[in-house]
C-alpha positions in Angstrom: 8.4 -9.5 -18.5 6.0 -12.4 -17.0 2.5 -12.4 -18.3 -0.6 -14.3 -17.4 -3.6 -13.8 -19.4 -6.3 -15.2 -17.2 -7.4 -12.6 -15.0 -9.1 -12.7 -11.4 -12.4 -12.1 -10.4 -12.3 -8.9 -8.3 -11.8 -10.8 -4.3 -14.1 -7.8 -3.3 -16.7 -6.0 -4.8 -16.9 -2.8 -4.7 -13.1 -1.8 -3.6 -12.8 -0.6 -6.6 -15.7 1.7 -6.6 -14.3 2.4 -3.4 -10.7 3.5 -4.7 -12.2 5.0 -8.3 -14.8 7.8 -5.3 -11.5 8.3 -3.6 -9.2 8.9 -6.9 -11.7 11.8 -7.8 -12.0 13.4 -4.1 -8.7 14.0 -4.2 -8.2 15.5 -7.8 -10.8 18.2 -6.5 -8.9 18.8 -3.1 -6.0 19.5 -4.4 -6.0 22.5 -4.6 -6.9 22.8 -0.9 -4.5 20.9 0.2 -4.9 17.7 0.4 -4.5 14.8 -1.9 -1.3 13.2 -0.5 1.0 12.4 -3.0 -0.9 11.5 -6.1 0.5 14.1 -8.3 3.1 11.5 -7.9 2.2 8.8 -8.2 1.3 7.7 -5.6 -1.0 7.4 -2.7 0.8 5.8 -0.1 2.3 7.1 3.5 4.6 10.6 2.2 7.3 10.6 5.0 9.8 13.1 6.3 12.9 13.1 3.4 16.4 14.3 4.3 17.0 15.2 1.0 14.0 17.5 0.8 15.9 19.5 4.5 13.0 16.4 6.2 10.0 18.2 4.1 7.8 14.3 4.1 8.0 13.2 0.1 6.0 10.7 -1.7 9.1 9.0 -2.9 11.0 8.8 -0.1 9.3 5.0 1.4 10.6 4.5 -2.1 14.1 5.5 -1.5 13.6 2.8 2.0 12.7 0.3 0.3 15.4 0.3 -2.3 18.1 0.8 1.0 16.6 -1.8 2.5 16.6 -4.8 -0.3 18.5 -7.4 -0.6 21.2 -7.0 -3.4 18.9 -7.8 -6.7 19.7 -8.0 -10.9 17.1 -7.0 -13.3 14.4 -7.9 -11.3 10.5 -9.1 -12.2 8.4 -7.1 -9.7 5.5 -7.6 -8.3 3.3 -4.6 -6.9 0.4 -6.2 -5.7 -2.0 -2.8 -4.8 0.0 -0.8 -7.5 -2.5 2.1 -7.0 -2.0 5.3 -9.4 1.6 3.9 -10.4 4.7 4.8 -9.4 6.0 2.8 -7.2 6.6 0.1 -9.6 8.0 2.4 -11.8 10.0 4.4 -9.0 11.1 0.1 -8.5 11.7 -0.4 -12.5 13.9 2.6 -14.0 16.0 2.2 -10.8 16.8 -1.6 -10.2 16.7 -1.7 -13.9 13.5 -4.1 -13.5 10.6 -5.5 -15.0 7.6 -5.0 -13.1 3.4 -5.5 -13.2 1.1 -4.0 -11.5 -2.7 -5.4 -9.5 -5.4 -2.3 -9.2 -9.0 -3.5 -8.1 -9.8 -0.1 -9.5 -10.5 0.5 -13.5 -9.5 4.6 -12.9 -5.6 3.3 -10.9 -5.1 1.0 -14.1 -5.8 4.3 -16.4 -4.0 6.6 -15.0 -1.4 3.9 -14.3 -0.9 3.2 -18.0 -0.4 6.5 -19.4 2.0 7.2 -17.3 3.4 4.5 -18.0 3.6 5.0 -22.0 4.1 8.6 -20.8 7.6 7.8 -19.7 8.5 6.0 -22.5 7.7 2.6 -19.9 5.5 0.1 -22.7 7.2 -3.3 -22.3 8.8 -3.2 -19.0 5.8 -2.3 -17.3 2.0 -2.9 -16.9 -0.1 -2.8 -14.2 -3.8 -4.8 -14.7 -6.8 -4.8 -12.7 -6.9 -7.9 -10.8 -6.7 -9.7 -7.3 -3.7 -10.3 -5.2 -4.5 -13.2 -4.1 -4.5 -14.5 -7.6 -1.6 -13.5 -8.5 0.2 -14.5 -12.0 1.9 -17.0 -12.6 5.5 -15.1 -12.2 7.8 -16.0 -10.7 8.9 -12.5 -9.5 12.4 -11.5 -7.6 10.7 -8.7 -6.0 7.1 -8.9 -4.8 5.7 -4.7 -2.9 3.2 -4.8 -0.8 2.2 -1.3 -0.3 -0.5 -0.2 2.6 -2.7 -4.0 0.3 -3.0 -6.2 2.2 -4.9 -3.6 5.4 -7.4 -3.8 2.5 -7.4 -8.2 2.8 -10.4 -10.4 4.0 -7.6 -12.6 4.9 -4.0 -12.3 4.6 -2.6 -15.4 5.2 -4.5 -16.7 2.0 -2.4 -13.2 0.6 0.6 -13.4 1.7 0.1 -17.3 0.8 -0.8 -16.6 -2.5 1.6 -13.7 -3.0 4.7 -16.6 -2.0 4.0 -18.6 -4.1 5.3 -16.8 -7.2 8.6 -15.3 -5.0 11.4 -17.2 -7.2 13.5 -18.2 -5.3 16.2 -16.0 -3.1 12.9 -13.3 -4.4 12.1 -10.3 -1.5 9.2 -9.8 0.0 8.5 -6.2 0.9 4.6 -4.9 2.9 4.7 -1.1 4.1 1.4 -0.9 6.0 -0.1 -0.1 9.4 1.1 -2.4 12.9 -1.0 -2.4 15.1 0.1 -2.8 18.8 -0.7 -4.5 21.7 -3.7 -3.0 23.0 -4.7 -1.6 19.8 -8.0 -3.7 20.5 -9.1 -1.8 23.1 -9.6 1.4 21.2 -12.6 2.8 19.4 -10.2 3.9 16.9 -8.5 0.8 15.9 -12.5 0.1 15.0 -13.3 3.5 13.4 -10.0 3.0 11.1 -11.2 -0.4 9.5 -14.4 0.5 8.3 -13.5 3.7 6.8 -10.7 1.7 5.6 -12.1 -1.1 4.5 -9.8 -3.2 6.1 -11.4 -5.8 7.9 -8.1 -7.6 9.4 -5.5 -5.5 9.8 -2.4 -7.8 11.3 0.4 -7.1 13.4 4.2 -7.2 13.2 4.3 -10.1 14.5 1.5 -11.6 13.3 3.5 -11.2 9.5 6.2 -12.6 11.2 4.6 -15.9 11.8 3.2 -16.1 8.3 6.5 -16.2 7.2 8.6 -18.3 8.9 5.7 -20.9 7.8 6.0 -19.9 4.4 9.7 -20.8 4.6 10.6 -17.1 4.9 13.2 -15.1 6.6 13.1 -11.7 8.0 16.2 -10.1 5.9 14.5 -6.4 6.9 12.8 -5.4 9.4 12.8 -0.7 10.0 9.9 1.2 11.9 8.9 4.7 10.0 6.3 5.6 12.9 9.3 8.8 13.7 9.3 9.5 9.7 4.5 10.2 9.4 3.8 13.2 9.9 0.2 13.1 12.3 -1.8 15.8 13.7 -1.8 16.0 17.5 -5.5 15.1 19.4 -6.7 18.7 19.3 -6.3 18.6 15.2 -7.1 15.8 14.8 -10.9 15.8 17.6 -11.6 19.5 15.1 -11.6 17.3 11.8 -13.7 14.8 13.2 -16.3 17.6 14.7 -16.1 18.8 10.6 -16.4 14.9 9.3 -19.4 14.2 10.7 -21.2 17.6 10.0 -19.9 17.1 6.2 -21.9 13.4 6.2 -24.7 15.2 7.2 -25.5 17.3 4.4 -23.5 14.9 1.8 -24.6 12.5 -1.4 -25.7 9.2 0.1 -23.0 8.0 -2.8 -20.2 10.2 -1.7 -20.4 9.0 2.5 -17.8 6.5 1.6 -14.6 9.4 0.7 -15.9 11.1 4.0 -16.5 7.7 5.9 -13.0 6.7 4.7 -11.4 10.0 5.8 -12.5 9.6 9.3 -10.6 6.3 9.1 -7.8 8.8 8.2 -8.2 10.2 10.9 -8.9 7.0 13.3 -5.6 6.0 12.4 -3.6 9.4 13.3 -5.3 8.6 16.9 -4.0 5.3 17.4 -0.5 7.0 16.6 -1.1 10.0 18.6 -2.0 7.1 21.2 1.2 4.0 20.7 -0.8 1.8 19.4 -0.1 2.3 15.6 3.2 1.5 14.0 4.3 2.3 10.3 6.6 -0.2 9.3 8.8 -2.0 6.9 9.7 -5.5 6.5 11.2 -8.0 4.6 12.0 -11.3 3.5 13.2 -13.3 1.6 12.5 -16.2 -0.4 15.9 -19.5 -0.1 18.3 -19.4 -3.1 17.4 -22.2 -5.6 20.1 -25.4 -5.0 21.7 -26.1 -8.1 
């Protein structure tokens, strides 16, 4: 497995703490039906799963990624923003590969490491507290970034850094919320950015242009919006009112969690208004010339 002993400094001070507090909230709120796929070691979007009679599952996005990939043999995988480790564990297992995951959260690293050991994958999968702007040297046959590049202060820098450690013939997968034209005119977009610590949210066209500049070609382009469940506008408005009331009463150190939840409601509003898409892009690097 690729290894690099030099861990970069955390790119954005405080972002790891933000993740840690969200993790505590998820744990406390799970008995009340919140927490998404945290029990499956994921913190990304749950999608309608045909294998579960259309019920949303946390593993569906892994199926969609695997189906969209070009053929890979025992790939070296980099999960840029690995969260609790569910994606890299799943993909390393189903593709018979090895994986390195990057997170800015010590708590996420600890959770992922325990899961790796419990599944007998120590030596094949590891997780590091490290910025994806300075990734391990690789090279990696598969790079995955699920809902993580939205947290980058400069996506061009982040995408270029990751593409720089992609092996010839490798695949770079991005799954993220991508605004539609006109989204900038909606106040919901700014509330989403503020709540989710997402300073720059790239459109699909921004990603495709960046991949082209880096010499990567798009080999997979899938709109997953229809597979994602979103509350009605009436439900969103009700939850926004409850959130505002809760923030008045909450201790200051936990308001960041409520602001994050408000950002999530703003994101759902954008989807309801047709101003956001949930997109999966697969870009491939040119094969090696012998």
